[in-house]
C-alpha positions in Angstrom: -27.6 -6.4 124.4 -29.8 -4.8 122.1 -30.5 -1.1 123.1 -34.3 -1.3 123.9 -33.6 -4.7 125.8 -31.2 -2.4 127.8 -33.4 0.4 128.5 -36.2 -1.8 129.2 -34.1 -3.9 131.6 -32.6 -0.8 133.2 -36.1 0.7 134.0 -37.5 -2.4 135.4 -34.5 -2.3 138.0 -35.7 0.8 138.6 -38.8 0.3 139.2 -38.2 -2.9 141.7 -35.9 -0.4 143.5 -38.6 2.1 144.3 -41.5 -0.9 145.3 -38.8 -2.1 147.2 -38.0 0.9 149.0 -42.1 1.8 149.3 -42.7 -1.6 150.7 -39.9 -1.4 153.6 -41.7 2.3 154.4 -45.3 0.7 154.5 -44.0 -2.6 156.2 -41.4 -1.0 158.9 -43.1 3.0 159.5 -39.8 4.5 159.7 -37.1 5.9 157.4 -34.0 4.3 157.7 -31.2 5.9 155.4 -28.4 3.5 156.0 -31.0 0.6 154.7 -31.9 3.0 151.9 -28.1 3.7 150.8 -27.3 -0.8 151.2 -30.5 -2.0 149.3 -33.0 0.0 147.0 -30.6 2.8 146.1 -27.6 0.5 144.5 -30.4 -1.2 142.5 -31.9 2.5 141.9 -28.8 3.6 140.4 -27.7 0.6 138.9 -30.9 0.7 136.8 -30.3 4.6 135.9 -27.3 3.7 134.2 -28.3 0.9 132.3 -31.1 2.9 131.2 -29.0 5.8 130.3 -26.2 3.5 128.8 -29.1 2.3 126.3 -30.5 5.4 125.5 -26.7 6.7 124.6 -26.6 3.8 122.3 -29.4 4.1 120.4 -28.8 7.9 119.9 -25.3 7.6 119.3 -24.3 6.1 115.7 -20.8 5.0 115.6 -19.1 4.0 111.9 -17.7 0.5 112.8 -16.1 -0.3 109.4 
């Protein structure tokens, strides 16, 4: 996977997690820590890890001789 695609996909996943939690808060009208931990938080962390890995690959140049 190319680094720019990895960064874009990671940021898209993180944005989807934020939108998911905002939608849940608006429709349920209460904060549920267990729901947040199981759903949107895992997606947010996966997106951030993917984005950070893309940034790492972009900035680290390995001599692949």
